[in-house]
N, C-alpha and C positions, 0 to 999 in steps of 0.2 A: 573321214578317212580312218583307216585302222591304226591302232597303236603300233609303233615301230617294233619290229621283231629283232631278236638278237642276231648278230651277224652270223653265228653258226652255233651248232650244238656242241657242248663240251663232253656230253655223255649220252648214252643211248637208252631210250625207254625200253622196258622189258616186261616180263610177266606181271610183276607187281602193279605197274602202272595200268596195264591193259585190264587186269581184273578189277582194280579199283574203279576205273571209268565205267566198266560194264555194270558194276554194282549200283550205279546211280539209277538205272532202270528198275532195279529190284525194289528200291524205295517207293516207287509208284505202286507196285503190287502190295507192299506191306501197308501202304496208306489206305488202299481201297478194298482189296479182295477180302481181308478178314472181316469187314463190316457187313458184307452181303448176308452171311448166315444169321446175323443178329439184328437185321433190319426190323423185324417185328418187336423186338425188345426195345429198340430205340424209339419206335413209334409209341409203344406202350408207356414208356417213361414220360412222354409228353402228351399223354392222352387227355389230360385236363384242358389242353388247348388244341382243338382240332386242326387249326392252321399249322401249328408246329408239327403235329403228328403226320400231316399230309406232306410236309416238307422233309421228312426224314430221308427219303431216297435222294432228294436234291442235295442234302448235306453230305451224303456219302460220296456222290460223284462230283461235287463242287470243285475239288482240286483239278479234275480233268479240264473243266471249263477255264479255270485260271491259268493252267499250263498253256492252253491255246491262246489266251489273251495276252500273256506276258512273255511268250517265247521270243517274239521279235524284239521287244525292248531289251530282253536279256542278251540276245545276240548282239545288238548294237552296243550295249554296255560292255560286253566282252571285247568288242573291237576297240573301244576307247581305253579301258583300263587294263585289259588283259583277261583271258579266259580263266586263268588260274584263280585270281581274286574273286571272280564271279562264282566259280565252283565252291570255293571255301566259304564265301559269304552266304551262298544259298544253303550250304550244309549247316552252318551255324543257325540260320533262321529256321530251318527245318527242325533242328534239335530242340529249339526253344518252343516252337509253336505246335508241332505235330503231337507230342505226348500230353499237352496240357489238358485236353478234355478228360483225361483220367483223374485229374485233380480238381478242376474247376467245373461247377455246375452251371446250368442256364443255357437255353437254346441259342441265345445271341452269342454267348462265348463259344459255343460249338461251331457256329457258322463262321465267326471271325477266325478261329484257329484253323478251320478247314480252308478258308480263303488264303491265309498266310502260308499254309502248307503248300497250296497250289503255286503261289508265287515262288516259293523256295524251290519247288521241284522244277519249275520252268527254268530257273537259273542253273540248277545242277544239270538237267538233261541237255540243255543247249550247250553249256560249257563242256560237258563230258564228250558229247559228239564232236564238237569242234576240236578239243584236245586230242581225240583219237586221230583225227586227220592231221593235226600238227605233229604228233609224236611218232607216228608209224608210217612207213612207206606203203604203197598200194597193196603189195602182196600180203603184208601182215594186217593191214587195215581191215580187209574183208573179214578175216577170222575174228577180230575183236568186235566188229560190228555185229557179226553173227552171234557172238557170245552175249552182246547187249540185248539181242532179241531172244536168245534161248534161256538165259538165267531167270527172267521173270516167269517163264513157264514152270520152272522147277519151284520157284517161290510160291506161285499160285497154288500148286498142289499142296504144299505144306501149310500155307497161310489159311486156306479154307478150313482145314481140320483144326488148326490151333485157334482160329477165331471162334469156331463153334464151341470148343471146349472152354475157353475163357469166358465166352458169353453166358454159358450155363452158370458160371459162378457170379459174375457181375459184368455187364456189357461194357462198362467203362475200362475194365482191365485190358480190353483189346487195344486201346490206345497206348498202352505201355510198350507194345511191340515197336512203336515208332522211336523209342529211345535208342534204337540201333543207329539212328542218325548221328549220335554223339561219336560213336566209333568211326563212322564214315568221315566226319569232320576232322577228327584227329589224323586219320590215315591220309586225307587229302592234303593236310598241312605237311606231313612227313614225306609223302611219296611223290608229290608233284613238284615240278621245277621248270622254270623257263629254259634251263640248260638242255632239256630233252627236245625242245622244238627243233624240227628239221627245216633247213633251208637248202634247196637244191637249185641248180641253174634254171631249170624249167620254171620253178616257182618264182624266181627273181624276174624272169621275163613276163610272167603273168601278173606281176604286181601292178602294172599300169592298165590292165584290161578292164573294160567296163563291166558293170554288173550283168551277169547273164540271165536276164529276166525270163526269157522264153524257156530256157533250160530248166531253171529252178521251179518256175510255175508249172511246167510240164510234168516234172517229177512229183511235185506236191499234189497236182491234180490227180495223177495216177495213184498216188498213195491214199488220198482221200477217197477215191473211187474204190480202191481195194478195201479200205476200212468199212465202206458202206455195203460192199458186196460179199466179202469173205467172212466177216466177223459176226453177222447177225445170229448164226446158230448158237453162239455162246450166250447171247442175251435171251434167246427164245427156248433154251433147252428144256426148262420146266414145262412150258406150254406145249412143246412138241411131244414130250412123253405123255402128258396128260391127254392129248388128242388120241394117242395110241392106246389109251385105257390103262396106262401104268400108273397105279396109285402111289402116293408117297413121294419123297424127294430123293430116295437112295439111288434110283436109276439116273436121275438128272445129275446127282453128284458124281456118279461113275462116268457119265458122259462128259462132264466138265473136266474130270481127271484125264480122260482119254484125249480130249482136245488139247489140254496142256502138254501131255506126253507127246502127242503128234507135233505140236508147235516146237517143242524142244528138239525133236528129231529133224524137223524141217530147218531149223536154224543151224544145226550141225551140218546138214547137207549143203546149205547155202555157203557155209564157211569153207568146206573142204572140196566141193566141186571146183573145176577149173575157174580161175578168176575171169577168163574171157568169155564165160558162158552166161553172162548176165541176162540177156534176153531169153535164152533157153530156160533159165530158172524161172523167170516171170511167166512164160508160157506154161511151164509145168505147174507153177503155183496156182494160177487161175483155173487151169484145167482140172487139177486135183480137187480144188474147192467145189467146182461144179459136179464132178463125179461123186464126191463124198456126200453132197447134199441130196442128189438124186437117189443115191443108194440108201440114205437114211429114210427118206419119205416113202420109198417103195419096199423097204425091208419088212419082213413078217416076224422077225424075232428080235429080242432085245440085244442079243449078242452081235448080230449083224449091224444093228443100229449103233452099238458102241464102237465097232470097227470102223463104221462110216464116220463117226466123230473123230477118231484118230486120223483118218484120211483128210478130213477137213482141217484139222489142226496142223497137219503137215504144211498146207498152203499158208496158213497164218504165220508160221515161223520162217518161211522161206522168202516171202515177198518184201517185208520191211528191210532186212539187212541188205538185200540186193539194191533197192532204191536208195538207201542211205549211202552205200558204197559209190553208186553212180554220182550222187550229189557231191560227196567229198572229193572224188577223183576229178570231177569236171568243173569245180568251182575254184577260181583263183584264190590264193591264200588271203589276199587283202579283203575279200568279200565273204569268207567262209562263215563268219559269225552271222551276217545278214541271212545267208542261205540256210544255215542250220535253224536259225530262229523261225524263219518263214515256214520251213518244212515242219518243224515241231508244232507250230501254230495250226497249220492246215490239218495235221494228223489228229491232234487232240480235240479240236473243234469238231472234226468228223466223228471221233469216237464218243464225244458228248451227244451229238445229234443222232448217231446211228441207232442206238437203242430206242429212241423215241420214234424214229421212222419205221423201224422193224415192228414195234408194237402196234403202231397205227395200221400198217399193212396187214398184220396178222389179225387184228380185230375186224378188218374189212373182209378179208378173204379166208382167214383161218391160218394157223401157223404153218401147216404142211404146204398149203398152196403158196404162201409167201416164200417159203424156202425153195419151191420149184422155180419161182421167178428169179430168185437170187442165183440158183444153179445155172439157169439159162444165161443170165448176165455174165457169170464167170466164164462159161464156155465160149460165149461170143467174144469176150475180152481176150481170151487166149487165142482165138482164131484171128482176131484183128492184129494182135502182136506178132503172130506167126507170119501172116501175109505181108504186113508192112516190113518185116525183117527181110523176107525173100525179095521184096521189090526195091531193096537198096536203102532201107532205113538204117538204124544203128545196128551194125553187124559187120561181119567179115568183109562183105563186098562193098559196104557203104561208108566205112570209116575213112575219114581223112580226105575227102574229096574237095572240101572247101577250106579256106584259111582257118586256122585254129582259133582266131579271135572272133569269128562269127558265132554269136550265141544261138544254139540250136534249141528246138523243142525236143521232147522225149523221143520223137520218131524221126528227127532230122538226120541227115547224113553228114552233118558238120559238127563234131564234138568240140567242146571248148578247149580241151587239151589232148595231148597224145595219150595221157594216162586214161582219160575217159574213153577214147577210141578203143583202147585195149580191153578195158573192163566191160564195155557194153557189147562186145562181141559175144 
């Protein structure tokens, strides 16, 4: 069972709390993105041992795998001891482990620090998403979740350039960026409080509801599918431009920046479009991804290809906050830690596996042909979501037809709560 909640909030969470919780996602970007430009330098540093050199990429993405493995335990721990202590504990562990490779040498030390960093991020991300649901009502919740999706895009644009600059001096200096975790830990202590947690009559009724397995797994499955279908262009950018005959890495760098800018805009749209248009946003997100990918592989100029990257990025920024909002609005408070942990696990395991799957597909068919398949998958997903909505799935016509305690799937007509019915329209 969940840890007992305060009887009522004595003060209201505001901008400071929302921004702080959103910044937890930025730490993931700071941990991983600046290392991609310096991968050759990391491999060269351990060239004396070919096994270490070949594992350089694995060391960079290792935190993603650990986030996936430890998100559910972190969610359960948050239910037991409270999400605030888990957030602060994760921030302290991150501050201690993430910057250490700048000081300590040895590949084993690097792997250990990266693994501990992943565990810390799992705790922070799960607790931050849960606290966003605890602190803010549904109308505000969507905007803060959208910020959690948009801020990493801004950070990715900056971190890639900074990582390359520091790597030219000494690749270990890139790990000093992770010292920002100290500031996050201090802010988490000062700005979070159990007094901000909201308890309303609807949540009190939901306290005895069973865990909505079908609902949570349905959202998690759709999120994992989106990660597999919508994000591969980011992993394959360099290979895509190489197939087009564009030499060097500058075009791929511009494409990555266009993706990040599009994702930021998509997150803003997800936050400011009507809260009841959740399904419409998903349809738009998957459709935009498909159109962007088709435009990229069929374009004859680099300028059009970069515009297509921005269009694909739009979908990336829109889908995740919509699904996260559905999850928080439709999960009883007593089970929110479980649900958030499970969702984070499915997302980050998918993001760890997706680059490997995309590379294998590209090596078999070619990068452009692989992107065409992803485009078709995105367009078909948009069509299925549109058709199931019109036939009485989660939408204006289908919400609330069955008792609220019936746990639905993502396309069911029976939302867990009245808030979920409103949001999923």
